[in-house]
N, C-alpha and C positions, 0 to 999 in steps of 0.2 A: 090636453092643452093647459088645463088648470094646474096640473102638477108641474108642468114646465114653467109656468109663470111663477108658481110658489117657489120652485127650486132657484129660479133666477133671482127672485126677490130675497131669498134667504142668503144668497151668496154676496149680497151687497153689504158694505159696512154700515154702521149705525147712522152716520151723517148722511150717506147717500140714500139710505132708506127714508130719512126725514125729508130730504129734498124731493124724492119721487112722490111720497105721500102728499106733500104740500102741492106739488104740481098737479096731481090728479084732482085734489079737492078744488084748487083754483079753476081747473078746466070745467068741473061740474058746476061750480058757482057761476062761471061765465055763461054756461049753457042754459041754466034754468032762470037766472035773474034777468028781468026785462030791461032794467036800467042800462042804458047804452054805455055810460061812462064806467060803471062797475064792470060790465061785460068786457069792455076793451081792456081795462086794467087786469082783470082776472086772466084773460087769454095771454096777455103780455107776460105776466109772471109765470104762467104755466109753460109758455114757450121758453122762458129763461131757464126753468128747471130742466126741460128737455135738452136745451143747448148744453147745460152743465154736464149732464150725463153723457151726451154725445162726445164732448171733449175728452171726458175720461175714457170712453170706449176707444177713441182714436189713439189714446196712449196705451193701448193693449191691456186695458184694465188694471194698470199699475196704480195703486193708491198713492195719494200724496204722502210723502215721508212724515211720519209722526202723527198722522191724522187719527188712525184707529188704534194706536198703541195705548192711548189713555182712555178712549171712549168705548172700545169693544173688548170685552173680557176674554173672548175665545179667538183663536187664530185659525183662519181657514187654510186650505191646502195651497191656494195661490200665494197667500202671505207667507206661509212657511217656506215655500220654494224660493220666494223672492228674498227672504232673509237668510237662507242657508249659506254657510261658509265652510270650506274645507280647511282643516288644521294639518299642516305639514311639519313633522318633527324631524329635524336634522340632528342625528346622534353621532355623527362622525366629525365633530368639531375638533380640530387639532389644538394642541397646547393646553389641554385641560380646561377649556372655556365652558361656560354653561350652555345647555342645549338651546338651540334657536327654534322658535315657533313662528311659522309663516301662515298668514291668513289669506286664503284664496277664495274669491267670490265664485260661487257655483250655483246654478239653478237647474231644477229638474223639468222646467217648462219645455215642452216639445216644440214651442214656437220658435220663430227665427231668433237665435241668440248668436251674436257675432263671435264671442269667445270660444264656445265649443266648436263652432264650425271651422275656426282656424286651427284649433288644436288637433282635432281628429284626423284631418288629412295628413298632417305632419307625422303623426304616430304611425299611420298606415304606410306612409312612404318609407319610414325608418325600418319597419319590419320587412318590407318588400325588397329593400336594398341589401339585407343580410344574406350572405351566401355561406353555405355549410363548408367548412374546411376540415379535412381529416385530421390535421395536426391540432385542432382545437380539442379533440376528444381522444386521440390515439397518439402515443409517443412513437413517431416514426424514426427517431434517431437510432442509428445503427449501434450506438453505445449501449442501447438497452440490453442487447444480448452480449454480455461481457464474458462469454464462456472461456476465451483464451486467457483472460486476466485472472480468473478465479474469484473466490469469495471476496478478496480485498477490493478488487476493481468493482465488483457488484455493490459492495457496501458503500464505496465512495460515490458511485453513480446515484444510489438511492438517497444518500445523505444530501447530495446536491438538490434533489427534488424536494426533500423535506424542508431544507433551508429556504428554498425559493418560496414555498407556500407560507412559511413563517414570516418571511419578509413582506409578502404581499398582504397577508392578513393584518399585520400589526404596523403597516406603513413605516417600516424600518429603513434606516440608512445603511446599516451593515448588520449581517447575521453571521455568526461564526460558531464552529464546533471544535472544542479543544479536548484532547485526551489528557488524563492526569497520569504521569509516570512518577510514582512515589519512589521507586528504586533510585532513580537518577535526579529526583527533585526537579522535574521539568514539566512544562506545559507544551504539548505537541499539537500543532494546528493540523487538523484533519481536512476540514473543508470550510469554505466561506462564500457568501454572496454579498457584494458591496457595491455601492454607487461611488465609492471613493477610489482614487488612483494612488492613495498613499497607504493602502493596507500593507501590512508586514509581508515581506518576501521570504523570510526565513521561517522554517517550520518549528524550530525548537527554541525555547527560551526558559531561563531559570525561573523557578517559583520565587516570588519576592513579596512585597507588600501591596501589590496592585489588587484591585477588587476581584479579578478572576482567580488569583491565587488564594485569596481569602475564602472564596466560595469553595474552592477545591479542598482547602484545609479544614473548614468547619462543616461543610455540607449544608449550609443555610443559604437561601437565595438572598440577593441584594438588589435594591432599587435605588438609583440616584436620580432624584427629581431635577437636580440642577448640576450639570458637569461644568466645573470651572475650566475655562480654556487654558489658564496658566498652568494647571497641573494635569492636563488631559493626558499627556504622554505617559506620565508616571502612574496615573490612576487606571487607565485602560490598558496601555502597553502594547496594543496591536496596530497602532497607527505610527507611521514614520514622519508625520507632520501634523500640524493643528488642523482639525476638522470642525465644522459648525455643529457639533454634537451637543445637545442639551440634556437628553434623558438617556439613561442606561439601565439595563436590567440583566442579571446573570442568574441562572438557575442550575442546580446540580443534577446530574444524571447518574442513577444508581443501577448496578447490575450485580447479580450473584448467581453462581452456578447451582448452589444448593438452595434449600428452603429458608436458610437463615437470612433475616433482614440485614442488608449491608449497612454499615455505619459510615463508610467513606465512599464518596462518589468516584466513579471511574472517568467521568468527563464533565464538561461544563458547557452549557449553551448560553450564548450572549447575543443580545440585540441592543441597538441604540437608535435614537431618533433625533432629528434636528429641531424638534419642538420641545419646549419646556413642559415638564409635568405631564408627559404624554401617556405614561403607563401607571397603573395602579394595581390593586388587588385582583381586579377582573383580568388583567393581563397575566398575572401569576397563575390564575386558574386555567387560562387558555394554554399557557406554556406547559402547565402540568400534564395536559393531555398529550402534547407533543413529546415531552420527555418520556412518557410511557411508551409511545410509538418507537422512539429511538432506542429505548431499552430492549424492546422486542427485536429490533433490527440487529442490535449488538449480540443478543443471544443467538439469533440465526446465523450471523456472520461467524461468531466464535465456534459454534458447533461445526459449521461447514469447514472452517479453517483448520480446526483440530483434526477432523477426519482427513482432509486433504494432506495435511502435514504428516500424519501417521502413515498414510498410503505412500507418500513420497519417500519417507524413511524406509519403509518396507521394500520399496522398489530398489533403493540404493543398497540395502543389505543384500538383496537378491543378486544385484549386479556384482557386488564384491565377491560373493560366493561363486558366481559363474566364472569370474576372472581367475579366481584361485583354482578352480577345477581345470581351467585351460592351462594355466602356468602357476604351479605352486612354488613361488619363489619370494624371497624377502623383498626384492625390488618391485615386483608386480603387486605385492600386498600393500606397500606404502604408497605406491603410485596410484592405485585404484582408490585408496582411502582419501587421498588429497583431491582427486578428481570428483568423487561423489560429494565431498564436503563443499566443494566449490559450487555445486548445483543447489545447495540448500541454504547457504549463508551469503551475506554480502561480504566481499573480500577484495583486497588488493594484493596481499601476500599470504601464501600458505606454506608453512615449513613443518617438516617432520624431523625430530631429533631422536636418535636411538643410541644405545650403548654399544660401543665397538669393543669386542673382546680382545682383538689384537692390539689395539692402542690403549685399552683400559681407560677409556674416557668417553664422555658424551659427545657425539659428532652429528653435525647436520647431514642428514642422508638424502633429503629431497626438498626442492623449493619450487613453488609456482609463483611467478612474478608477472602480474597482469600487464604492467606498463614498461617492463624491463628497466625500472629505475635502479639506482644504486641500492644494493641489498646484500645480505649474506649469500654465500654460495655453498654448495655441498662440499664435504670433507673438512669444514672448519670445526674446531673443537669448541665446546661450550665451557664458559667459566662457571663451575658449579657453585661457587661461593658468592660471587659478586655479579649476578645477572638475574633478570626476571625469570628466565626459563630455568636457570639453575636452582633458584629458590623453590620453584614449583615442583621440580623433579625431586627435591629433597622432601618436601611435604606430601607429595603425591595427592594434592588437593587442587581441583580446578580453580583458576584465577581469572578475574575480569579486571582489566585496566581501562578505565573510562577515558583517561587522558594521559598520554605518554609525556606530555609537557610537564606534568607535575611529578614525574618519577625521575629520580637521579640515577638509578641503576641502568646499565645498558640492557638491551634485549637479550643478547647472546654472549658477547664478550666485549671487553673494553675498547679494543681497536676497531670495532665494526664501523662501517661507513654507510649509514642509513640517514637519508635526509628527510624522510616522511615523518609526519606527526599525526597522531590520531588515537585509536583505541586498539586493544589487543585482547584476545581470548586464548587462554592456555589450558589445554585439557590433557592430563597425564594418560599414557597408555598403560593401564594396569591389568594384570591378571590377578589370580587369587593370592599368590605369594610373591609377586615380583612386579617392579616397575620397569618396563622396557624402554620407555621414552616419553615423548610428549608431542602433541599436535598443536601448532600455533597458527591462529588465524588473525590477520591484522587488517584494519581498514584505515584509510586516511581521514575518515570522519570520526569525531569524538563521540562517545556514548553510543556506539553502534551495536553493542551486544548486551544481552540480558541473561537471566537465569534460564529462560526458555531455550535460548540458543545452546547453553551448556548441556541441558538435558538432551536436546536433539543430537548434538555432536557426540555425546557420550554413547549413544546407541550405536553409532557407526564405529567408534573407537573400540567398543567391547567386542564387536565382530572381528576386527583386525587383531586385537590382543589375543584372541583365541588362536589365530593362525600363527602369531609370533611365539606363543607358548609351544605350539607344535614344532616350530623351527628350532626352538631352544632344546626341546627333548631330542629332536633329530640330531642336533649337534653333539649331544651327550653320547648318543649311540655311535655316531661317526668317529668319535674319539678313538674307538677301538677298531675302526675300519679304515684301510688305506686305499682301497680300490672302489670306484663308483660301480654300483651293481648294473646300471643300464649300459654304460659306454665302455666299461673296462679300463678307464684311465684313473689317475689318482684323484682322491677326493679334494675338496677345496681346502680343508684344514691341513691335510698333509702337504699339499702344494705350497701353501703359505709358509709352513714351517721350513720347507726346503728352500724357498726363496730367501728367507731370513739367513739361512746358513750360507747360501751361495753369494749373497750380497756381501756378507761379512768376509768371505774368502776373497771376493773380487777386490774389495777395498784393501785387504791386507797385502795381496800380491799384485795389485794393479792389473787385474785381468779384465777383459771385456765381458759384459753380460747384458743380455737383452731379453725382455719379456714381450711376447706377442699374444694379443688377445683376439679371438675370432668369435663371431656370432652369426647364426643363420638368418638370412634376410626373410622378411614376410612370414615370420613364425606364426602369427595368428591365422593367416590364410591357410597355411599347411595344417594347423590344428583343426580348423573348421572343416577342411576338405577330407582329411585322412584320419582325424581323431588322435587321441593321445598315443594309442598303440602305434599308429602309422608314423607319428612324429618321433617316437622313441626309435623306430627303425631308421629314420633319417639321421638322428643323432649317432646311432651306432655306425652308420656308413661314414659319416664325416669324421668321427673319432678314429675309425680304422684307417682312413686315408691320411690323417695327420700323423698317427703313429708310424705309418709306413714311410713318411718323408723325413723323420728326425733320426738323429744318431742315438745309439744305445744309452749314452750318458745324459742326453737331454731329457727333460721332464714335461709330461703333458698332464694337465688337471682339468677337471670339470669345475670351472670357477662359479658358474651360475646355471640356472635351468637351461638357458639357451646359449651359454658362453663357454668356450674352451680357452685355456691359458697355456702357453708354451714357454718354457724357460730354456733358452738357447745358451749353453755354456761356451765361454771363450769366443763369443760372436758379437761383433759390433753392430750398430744400427743399420749401416749400409748393407752389410751382408745379410742381415735379417730381412731387410726390405726386399732383396732379390729372392730370398727363399719364400717369403710371404706371397709375392706376386706369382711365383710358380705354383704354390699351393692353391691360390685363388683360381687360377686357370684350370688346374686339374679337377677341382671340385665342381666348377661350373660346367665342365664337359662330361662329367660322370652321370650316367643314367641310372636312376633308382626305380625299382619296380615294387609297388605296394598294391595288393589286391588287384592284380592284373592291370594296373595303371602305371604307365611309364612317365617319368618326369625328371627334372633336374632342379637343383637348388644352387643358390649363390651365397657367398659369405662376405661379410665386411671385416676388415682386419685393421687393428691399431698396433703400431710398433713403437716401443720405447726402449732406448738403450741406457744403461747405467753410466753415470759420470762419476767423477772422483767424489768419494765420501757420500754417495747417495744412499738414503735409507731404503729399506725394503718397502715401507709404507708409501713413500714418494714414488718409487718405481711402479708399484701396482696402481696407484691413483693416476699417475700420468698415462699409463697404458690404457686405463679405463676411459679417461677423457679423450684420448686420441681415437679409440674405438667409437665413442659417441659421436665425434665429428664425422667419422667415416659413414656412420649410419645416417646422420642428418644430411650428408651429401648425396644420398640416394641409394647407398649400398653397393655391393659388388665392386669394392674399391679398397685400396690399401692407403693408409695414412701413417705418416711417421712423425713422432713427437719432436 
C-alpha cells in the first residue's frame, strides 16, 4: 500500500505535490492544535486542497496547460501522450509546390477518446466493404492472347499496358510512343493513352523542329517546365487543337541487335501534364526504368517478327516450288510469284513485266488489281527510256519510290491511265547473266515500303528467276525441235512462226484466217488426282482428238502447258465457231482410262478471226483474251472474239 501511495505521489506534477503536502500538514495541524479557530481554519484549507485535487481527477488527470512545462523538468507518460502529435507529409503535391506537413493530434491513452473512437470504425467499415475482383489482378481481356495477330499485335497490346502504367504513375494528361523512321525522315505513332479528344488521328508525320523530333535527332531527353499555349501545336505536334498542357517531357529509347552501344534512338516516349513544373530529374530517373523495359519488349518483338517473317518467306518459296512441280509454265510461275508477294506486303497493285522475244520489247505479263481501279493491263509494252519501270530494268537495281506525286516519269508508258497516287517498289527479276523483267508492287499510301521489303521480295524473285532461266534454256533447245515430245503437236515457237507466215499470206491475198485456243478445265484437280503422268496422258488424248478433227494443212501447236492452239487456214470466225463447238462436245463425251479409273474432261475454247491488216501478235493476244473469258464463265464453253 505504501508503494502504491508513493507511485501515486510521484505521478503528480510539482504544483500538485505542493498542494497535497500543504493539505496533509494543515489536516495534521487542525487535528493536534486545541485552539478552535486555528483547528477550523486548518480543516477548511485542508478541504480546499482535497477539493482542488478532486477537480483535477474529474478532468481525467489532464494537467492545466502550461502548468508543469516550466515547473517540472521531466515529462511523465501521461504528459507525453497528451502532447503527442502525428506529422503527415503529403509528397504528391501537383505543380511543383513545396511539401505540405499536417499536424494531427493523437494520444495513446486507452481511456475514452472521441477522435480515435470515430476513426477506427470508419476504417474497419472501408475494409469490410472491399470485394475482391478478378480483373484487379488478372487481365481477363481476350486481347491478351493475340496469337492470330502475331508479334506485332502482341507488342501493341503490351505497349498499351506500359503506357497506362506510365500515365498513372506520373499523373500525365497524355502518354505516347513514337517510332523513329530515319530512312523516310518520319515519326510514326505506335500507341498512346490520352485524356484528350484532340490527339492526332494520323500515324505518320515528318520530322521537323518540334521537341519530339529534336529528341529523336540528338538522343537527349528534354523537359519543358512551361509549355506556351500559343506555340503548343508546333512545339509538341501531336495535338490537333490547344490543350491545357503546362509540362512536357520526352525521353529517347535505344535498341541494338549487337553488343555495340547505339548512338541513335529507335523511338521516343513522351508524357505531358496539365500542371506547371510537374516533372524534374526524379521523373527522368523513373522514365529511364520504363525505357529499359520498352527496349526489352522491342528486342523480343523484333526477334519474334524476324523469325515469323523468315518462316513466312520459306513457306511462300515452298508453295512456289510446289506450283511449278504441278505446272511448269511461264504463266504459272509469274502468277504464283504475284500471289505469294500479295501475302507478305501491303499492296493495291502488283504487276510483272517480262521481255517478249516475239515482240522484242518489255511487256506487261500479269496484273493484280485489288480494287479494279483504272490501271495498266497485260500485253502493254513498256517505254524503256522514259518510265520508272524502264529505268529500273536498265539498271537492274531495286528502286523504292516513296511518293509518286514527286515523280514526273510515268510508271510504265506515257499514255497510261492510272489515277492512284502513293508509293511504289520495283524489284528486277535477275539471274546470274540476264534480267528477265521486274516485279512492281504499288500502294495508294505514301512511304509504304522500306529496304526490309526489298530484301523480303528479293527472296521470292530469286526463286522465280531460276525457273525463268530454265524456261530460257528450254526455249534454246526447242529452237531445234518442231514437235512437242508429250503431245506430238507443234511446239510453241514453231506454231508462232507459222502464224506470222500465214497472217502475212492472208493480208496479201485477202484470205480468211482464224486462231482457236483450247485449255483443259480443272487442270489442278486432275493433277492432284492422277499426278503429272496421268495428266500427260490426258493431254495426249485431247491432242490426238484435235489432230483428228482438222485438215492436213491446218496447224496444231502446244501453246502452253495446258493450252493448245489451232490455226485454221482459209476459215472465218463463224465457221471456226461451229468447228470448235463440235470439238468441245466430242471431247466432253470421250471416256479416258487412267490407272483403271474412267473419267472425262471438258475444254474451254476461245475463237478469234483475223481481220484486214491484223498482225500476228494481235491475233494471238485476242485469242488468249477470249479463252480467258471462256474460263472465267465457268469453262466447257466456246467464246468468239
